[in-house]
N, C-alpha and C positions, 0 to 999 in steps of 0.2 A: 727776475718776480714783480708784480707790482700787486698792490692791494684793489679789490674789487671783486666783482663777479665772476672774473676769469680765473677764476682760485684753483689751486691744486688742494689746499687743505688748511692754509692757515687762516682764522677767521679773525675778520675785521670787522665789528659789530654784527651786521646779520652776513655776512658776504664774506666767503673765502678768498683765499690770495693766489695768485698764480705763479710760474715757474718765472723764468727768466725770460723766455721765449713767448710765452701768454702775452695774450691779450689786455693791454692797462686797462684798469678799472678804477673802480670808487672808493679811495681812500676817504673815511668819513672826516665830519670838522671835528674839531677838538672838543670833549664832551664839558660841560659845563663844572664850574669850580667845586660845585657840591652838589652830590644828588640829591632829589627831591627823595622824601621819608615815604615808605611804603608800607601798608598795614601788612603783617605777616600774615599767610593763610592757615588755615585749622591743618592740626596734624602735623605741625612740624617739628621733623628729627635732626635738623640741622640747620645753623643759622649760616648764610653764606654773606662773609661781609664784603662790603661793597670797596673798592679800590680808597686807598688813601688820598687825599687831596695832594702829598709830594708826589704819590705814582700818576696821577692824571696829567701832574705841571710835568713829568719828566716825560710822557707820553705827548703832551701839547709840543713841547721841546724838542724833543724828534723827529716830529711830523714836520713843524715848519721849519727847522734846520737843514732838512732836505731841501725846501724849495730855496731857501736863502743861497745854497750853493749850488743846484742846478740851475736856477733860472739865468743867473749873469752867466755862466756855461755856454746858456744857448743864446744869449744877448752878443755875447763874444764870437761866437762861431757865425752869427748871423752878418756881423760886421765885416768879417775877414771875406765875406764874399762879394767882394767890391767886382763891378762889371770887366775888370781884367780877368779876374779870377775865374768870372763865368766863360768868359770867351774861350779862355784856356784849356778849357774841359772836355775832354772828348762828347759828340753828342751821344755817347753810350751811358754818361749818367743820368741825362732824361729819361732813357728809359729804366733804369737802375729804378730812378726816384718813382716812376710809375709803379714801379713792380712792388716797393716800400708800400706806398699806400693802399694797391690792392691785397698785400699780405696783412698790412695792418688791420684793415676793417673788412675782411673776409679769413677768419682764423681756421684753422685746421682741426675740426672738433671730431676730435678719436673716441673721446670717452665722456660721458655724462658724469661720471663721476668725479673728474676734477674741475667742474664747472662750467657754463655755457660759455665762456669764453673762448675754452680751446687753445691751441697752440698756435701762434702767430708767427709765419715764415718770412714776417719781415725782416727780421734781426740777421738774417742770412745775408740778403741784398744789403743792409745797410752796413755789416762787416765788409762785404767785399767794396762797396764804395770808399771807405774808411783806409781800407788795405792799401788801394791804387792813389785816390786823391786826398786822403788824409782826413783829420777829426771834423771838421768845420762842415764840409757836405754832407757829412754821414751826420752830424751830430742835427745838422739843419731841416734834411729831409726827414729823417723819423722824427725829429719834433714836428712838422708840419703835419705828415701823417698821423701823429699822436693826437694833434690837435681836430683834426678833420674826423677823424676815428670817433672821438668824444662829442665833438657838433652832431654826428649822425645819430647817437645815443641819447643826443640830448643832455649830455650832463651839466652840472652846476660849472661856472667858472673857475672856481677856485679847485676842483677836483682836475679839471683840464689843465691848469697849471702844475698844481702836485705831478701828472703823469707826465708833463712837458719835462719838469726839472729831475725827476728820478732818471728817467731815459738818461737825460742829458749827461746826468753826474756819473753813468754808470758807462757811459761809451768814453766819456774825457778820461775816466781810470784806467779803462781797456787799452785807449790811446798811450796814456803815460808809460804804460807796462813795455810797447811797441817802442817809445823814443827810449826810454831805458836801455833795451836791446842794442839799440841803435838804427832804427828803423825811421827810414827818411820818405815822405810822402808829404804833395800838396797841390792843391789844383793846378800852378805852374809846372810843376816836375813831378809827376806821376809815379810811382813806383812799380818798377820790374819785377814781378814775383818769380822765386827760385827755389831751388829743393829746399836751401837752408833755410825758407822761410816758416817752416812747420813749427821748430820751435816757438818763435814768438808770436806765433798765430796760437798755440796752443797755451800760452801765459796770457794773453789777452782773455780768451775766452774763461779762462780760471779767473782771473780777477775781476772780469764783469759777472760770471755767477755766483762767486761767494759775496761781492759788496752788495750786490742785488738782494741776495736772498738773506744776509746779513742785517742789511738796514730794516728790510720788511720785519724779518722775525724779531727784530729788537721791537719795533712798534707795536707789534702784534703782542709780544712779551709783556710790555710795559699796560698796554690797554687792558688787558684780560689779567694780569697779576699773574702769567705764568712763568714757568722758566724758560729762559731764551735758549737753551740747547735744545730742551726739549720740543719747541716749536721750530729749531732751526733742521732740526733732523727729522720731523714729521714728512711723512711721503719722499724720502730725501733720494729715494734709489728712482724714481718718477720723474722727479725734478731734474736730476742728472741725464736721465737716458731723454729728455724732450730737448734739452739744452745741447746735448751732444748729435742727436738727431737733426737738427736744425741749425747748427752753425758749421757742422763738417760739410754743409754744401756752399758755404760762402768761397772758400779757395776757389772751387769749380768754375763758379759763377763769375770771379775776379778773373781767373786765366780766361774765358770765353770773352770778358768785355776787353782784356788787354789785346787778346789775338785779333778781333774784328767786333764792332759794336752790331754788325750785321747776323752773327751769331746768335744776339743774344735771344730772339723771338724763338731760339729752339728751347729754351729753357720752359716755356710757357707749356708745352705739351706733358712733361713730367711731372710739371704743378699741377695740371688737370686728372692728370693719374692718379696724384698723392689723392688729392679732393675726391675722387671716385673711388678709392679704394678706404679712405677714411668713412666716406658718407655710409658706403655697405658695412662697414665695422660698426659704426652709431645704429644702425638698423637693426643690427644684430643683437646689439646690447638692448635697445630699445624693446626688443619682443622679448629678452629672457628679463626686463625690470620692469614690464607695464603688462595691464591686461589687455586681454584682447576685444572684450566687449565693448567696456567704457575707456579704453584708452588712457586709463589712469595708472600710476604706479603701482606696484605688488609688492606682497610683505617682505620680500627679498630687498626691493630698492627703499622699502621705507626704514629696513632697520639696519642699511647703510648709512641712510641721510640721519636715522634717530640718533646712530653712534656717532656720526661726526659732531652733531648738534652738540650733543653731550660734552665730547673732548674740547670745544670750542664756545660754549658756555660762557659768557661775561660773569664776573663775580656778582654783580648786582643784577641778574638779569636771571631767568628759568626757562626753562624748557618744558611746555605742555604738550600731552599727548592726551587725543580723544578716541576711543572706539567708539563706532556709532552702529546702532543695529537696529533694522527696519522691523516694526511690531507687525504681527499678522501679515508679514510679505509670503508667508507659503499658502495661505487664502487665495493672494491673486493670483500665484501659478496652478495651484488646485483647479480654480474657479475659471480662470480667464486663460488660462495657457502660459507655456513657458516663454512664448513670443512676447506678450503683452507684459510678462516679468520682466525681459531682458528689456522691452523700451523703458519701464518705469526706473529699472538699473541705471540706463544712460541718462534719464532724466534728470533724477537726483545726482548723479555725479556731475552734469552742467550746474546745479545749481548750487552746490557743496564748492564747485570752483569761484563763482562769484560770491560767493560769502566770506572768502578768505583773501589775506594778501598774497600779492604773487610769490614773494618768497615763502609763502608754507606749503607744506605738502597734503594733499590729497590722497588718499589710497586707498584700492579696492584689494581688502584681503582673504575675498572669498564669498560667495552667496550674497546674501545683502547685508555682508558686515564691511563697514569702510573705516576708516584710520584718518584722522587729520591731524598734522604735525604744525607746533609754531614752534620752530628753531629760537627763537627769543621771544620773551614775553616779560612784563613788568610785575607782574602779581597775578595772586589768585582771583582778585576781583576783574581783573581785566580778562583771565582766561574763561571765565564764567559768561561775561559779557562775550565774548566770540562763540561760546556755544549756545549761548541764548539767540544768536543771530544768525547760526547753524539752524537751530532747531525753528526757528522762525521763517526761515527758506524753504523748511520743508512743508510748514502746516498750509500754505496754499495747495487748492488741489491741483493736482494733474491731469491734463485732457489725454487721454488716450485711445485710440480707435472708437472717439465719439462719448466717452464713458469718462466722468470725473474719478478719480480716485485718491483718498484721503489718508495716505499713510502716515504713521505717526512714529517719530523716533526715540529710543533710549541713547543716552551719551553718558559715558564713563569718563570722568576727568582725572589725570594722575599729572603729577609735577614732579620737575626736578629741580632741586635737590632734596625734597621735601620726602618726596615718597618713594625714593629710590635715586641711584647715581649711574646706572647700567642699563643697557636694552631690555634684558629679560626682567628686571624687577618693572620697570615702567610698563610694559606690556601687560605682566601680570595684575599688577595693582589698576590699570584703566581696564581691563577685561572684569574684573571683578566687581568695581563701582559700575560699569556698563551693565551686570547684571540684577546688580540690586536695585538700580534705576530701574531695569524692566519690572522687577519683582514688585516693586512700589508703585511703579505707575507715575512716577515724580519727572518722568522725563531727563533731568540731569542731576547727576551722582559725584560728587566727588570719593576720591577712595580715601576710607576709613579704615584704620587698622580694627575698629569694636565691630567691623561688618567683615571684615576679611575671616571668611572660614576656617583658612588654612593658616592663620599666624599661629605664633612660638604661644601667646599667651592664650588664643581659643581650644589649642589641643590642649593645654593644660589642663581648663577647664571642662575639655570634655570628660578626659580620665577623673576627675573629680567628678562631675555630674553622673557618670558610670556608677561610682563608688557612692555617692549621693542615695540614688536609689537602691543601692544594695543594703544598704546597712541604716535608711529611713531618715533622713536629714531631709526628705521633702515633707511640708506640711499643707492641709487645706484650709482655706479661710473661704468663710462663707457670707454670700449678700442676697438676702430676701428680695422678691419679686413680689408686687403688693396689687389688688384688683382694685381699679380707679373708681369703678361704680360700685362695689361692695365694700371695701375695704378689707377683703379676706387676702392673707398671704396665699399666693398661688404657687410656690415654689421657692427655693433657693438656688444658688449659682454656685458653685465649686470654683476655687480659684487657686492654683497651685502656689506655692512658694517653697524656696529652697533655704532653708535653717544653714549657712556655710559656717563654718566652724571659725573662720578669721575676717569673712566678710560682712557676716551678718544676715539679714535677710534679704535675700535675691528674688526679687520679682521677675514674672515669667516672659518678659521682653527681652531680657538678658540671657535666657539659658533656652528657651523653648525651641527660637532659630536656629539654635547649635543642634538643639535634638533632632531639630527637623532632617537638616542638613548631614546628618551623621550615620544614620540608621537607627539612632537610639532612641527614634520617638515611638516605635511599638510599644520598648519596654515601659517608656516614661507612661503613657497612655493607659497601660494596663496596670501601673502601678496607682494612678488615680483613680480611674476606674474602681479598684479592687477598693480603696480606702474608703470613696465616695459612699459606696454600697456597702459598709462596714458601718460607717456613720448611719446612713439612712436605715439600715436595721435597728440601731439603737433607737432612734425618733419615732420609728412606728411602733416598736416595743413599748413605748411609754404614750402612745396616742397621737403622736405629732407627726400625722402623716403627709408629708410632704413630697414633691419631688425633688430629686437631686439633679440639674442639670451639668454636664461636663463637657468641656469643648474639647474636640477632636481636629485634626489636621486631615491634608489629602493624602499624608503618606497611611493614618490609618485607615483610610477608607479604601485602599488599593488590596483586593483580596478580601478574602472571609475572615480575616485574623479579628478585627474588631467585633464582628456578630459572635463569634464563639466565644473571645472574652468576656461578652455584656452577658451570654447565656450563662456561662459557667459562673459566674460571678452571682447573680440573679439567684441560682440553683444553691449556691452554697453559703449565701446568706438568707436563703428563704423569702425572699422579696419577690411582687408581682413586678412584671414588664413598667406599669406606670410608675415604680418608685424612683426610674430613671430618665432622664431625657438628654438627648445627645444635640449639642449645638456646632454646627458647622458654618464657616464664612462663604458668602456669597461667591466669593472667588473662587471658592472649590468648585461649586457647582458649574460654574462658567468653564471653570479652565480644562477639565476633562469628564464633562458629563457622562460620556460611556463607560468609563473607569470605575465610577463611582455608583453607577445605578445598579448593579448587582449589590455591592454592600449595601446599599440603602434600602433595597428591596427585602434583603433576607433580616434586616433590622426591623423594618415594617411587619414581617411576617411574626418577628417575637411578639410585636404588640408595644416595641418600643417610639418613642415620638421622637420626633427632629424639632430643632428651632436652627431657622436661616437668623443667622448672627450679622451685623454689619451691615444690614439691607440699606440699599441707596448709593453704595460707594461703588459698585460694579457694573456688569452690564446684562442682569439677568433676564432670559426669556419667559415671557408669561408662559408660552407652551412648555418649557422645563418647569415651571411653577407645579403648572397644572399635572403635570405625569410624575414630579417625583414626591413623596410621601412626606410632606413638611406640613406640619401643623401651628408652625410660630412664625411671625416674623419679628425681628427685633429690629425697632429704626435706630440708624445710627445716632450716637451720641453728639456727631458734629453736628446734626441738623436740631437735635432736641434743644443744647445746649444755645444756640443761636435763634431761636424762636422770640423771646423778646425785645431783639433788636431787627430784625430781620422780616418782614412779610412775607419775601420770598421761601424764607425756611418755612415759616409758618403753611404754604401752599403745598410745599413738598411734603409735608407729616403729611396734612390731610388726605392729599393724594397716596400715600403709601398706605396710611388706616384703610381708606375706601378701597383700595385694591386687594388688601388682606381680605377684608368682611367679604368684598365680588368673589373670592375665591374661596369662600369657607374657612380663613385662616384668622387665628389670635394675632393682635397685633401688640407688641411690649415695646415700650420706651426705654430706652437707655438712658443714664446720665442725667438722671432728674435732679437736680438740685436747688430748686428755689419754687415758693408759692403761684410764681406768677408759670413756670413750667407747667405744675400740677395742674391749676386751674384751667389753663390752656388745654392740656389734655385731656381733662375730661370733658371740655366741650366739644373738641374734635370726637368724642367717643372710640380714645383708643380702650384695650381692653385692662392691659396693667403695667405699671409700671417698675422701675428699676434705679437707684441711685442715691446719693447720698443723703438727700431728701427724706428717703425711707431709712436708710442705715448706710452705715459702711460695712466694708469688708470685715469680718471678726473671726474669732478662733472657732473652733467646734464647741467647745464648753460657753464661750458667751452668745453665740448663735443656737443654744438649746437654752440658755436663760431667755434669751429674746423670743423665744418661740414659747416656752412655757408662760408667759408673761401675757400671750393671748391664747390661752386654751382653747377659745372655740375656733382658732385661726382666723380670728377678725381683728384689725388694726382701728383702734377706735377713732377717726377722723382725723383732720389735719393736725389737732395737737396732739393726737397720738404718733402720727409719724414724728414733728418736731420731738417731744419727749424721747422716743426710742431713738434718735440719731443723737441726741445730746447724752445721752446714757451709756453709749459705747466707748 
């Protein structure tokens, strides 16, 4: 076994380690004596402690001790091969030497599961040379083959020395076991094989395997802070099998070489047959682990690599998993056909590969869903940088069949150990984060337990919310809307609050999304509508005839349930339809216009007016606005709040107001909190305003007092607004 990319399972930094017969590869340099500090990511559940300085020193000592032992052995073997020794050896040794080089540089790759280096047959020819001519030519030939292979791979100089030293030390130990048994062989006195040689051969193989695997396991265990025996026995069965499969070939090669060097070329055809067989096995495994369209790894392969990355994660590193979904990909398939959709997926896969490191894994999970695995990443900030790079790579337009397509991507990020330590947990957390990113249209989202609809805490909160609705723990606060031109009160908006027995007053952002995702939204909306109409009835009885606005969700508009709830509530409280107004967000209309159209039409037949909330943050269609019974547009507070510092936002607000008036719709500005905003909106011709400048949200009793202070429904100018706000 050696350290590096030709590995079986043992992790050394980002690379697995190999079995004894595998291709020698990249041991990393000793780490610094002190690891740099990194800020922890959010939602951290456990702290992965970095290895102690003593542990790092032990790792460096074990690494360079192998060089200190193995390199002198190679030099000593080289010095023993004087001209007399070279002349004495049979010409067959040079053919075996060529086979050592070929076997070292061309590994037999039977499975990508155990690293890209595969299993090298060079050890079989090296042992054949050692059995016949002793350790010196075997160590020198294998060392030269290792140096040539590392040079082809352009490895750094210290990596070449390490691989050379490790081979030399292991082969010297194997020869020592033969010598203890009484084996004698040298370039000038070749060994003649006999049936009694099988015992010492098996001993030499065992010593070679145990020493090689043990040294590498020790170095890896010191580097990762893990158990030596856990590393040693990881994939132990495969390591033993690969060693036996290669080493048992060495006596046959030795017998052929001692019989006549002319017979050695007969070894080549079986080698080619083995190469062909392993190639076919690799093709079959590739098909089982890769997507046929994009040639990317599939879900099965991703799970295997993720499991390996979690098992080999260094103590001071984390594993990052991204799940990525293309937004509106279905529109491409439906509009342009599946052929164009397939071409787009292929181009997306190419850009994803270009945006990550060679050791990272890009997989296609199905449809337009991809995954990116970063086996080692320093911290949360670095993971977000990679996610931004991936999203940036997909921002540029794709030119397909003469058309420019600009698909957007939503990326969910999960990190080990903070969001989970196993495959299922990380996949689940990344999937949740991806759907949050898609719903919020924020592009990239890191997993947060607070947004997890299925976490234990949220499930407990869901049960409490159901009880709160039944037991009347919900209460409504109200905020007035005022006409900018006349100063009259044009309505009040009902804002639901949860008076939790232990958490106090809970705002809607903390429980409404939970109700929407659980099927409890219909019950919550029905409760809010009934309480709002009951309060409106009290106001109308006192002559305070202001409409009450209630927010509704997409789930409320699926079917005729909302229209029935509103109709029954109006009848029960003996109110006209103008006593209530329903507010729905722009995204609801754009997400499923066909599903909500019937419900909106039924509400319109009842005479209920509707308001389009948060306008400007979605992608509304003018045709859709004309067709749907919307009587009011509410300009989102994000534009209103920035008008004092941004001329662009003033332009946006003016455009929305002009659009509303052109469609015969009122414009209401949300989030008005200053004199400057009020004056600007008046100048722009906005119809009404709502915000802390007018009044903060207040309880029903406080809202009643506020309305009573304006019996004619009129707010007396700017001073009146400020006085009202100060009095709440």
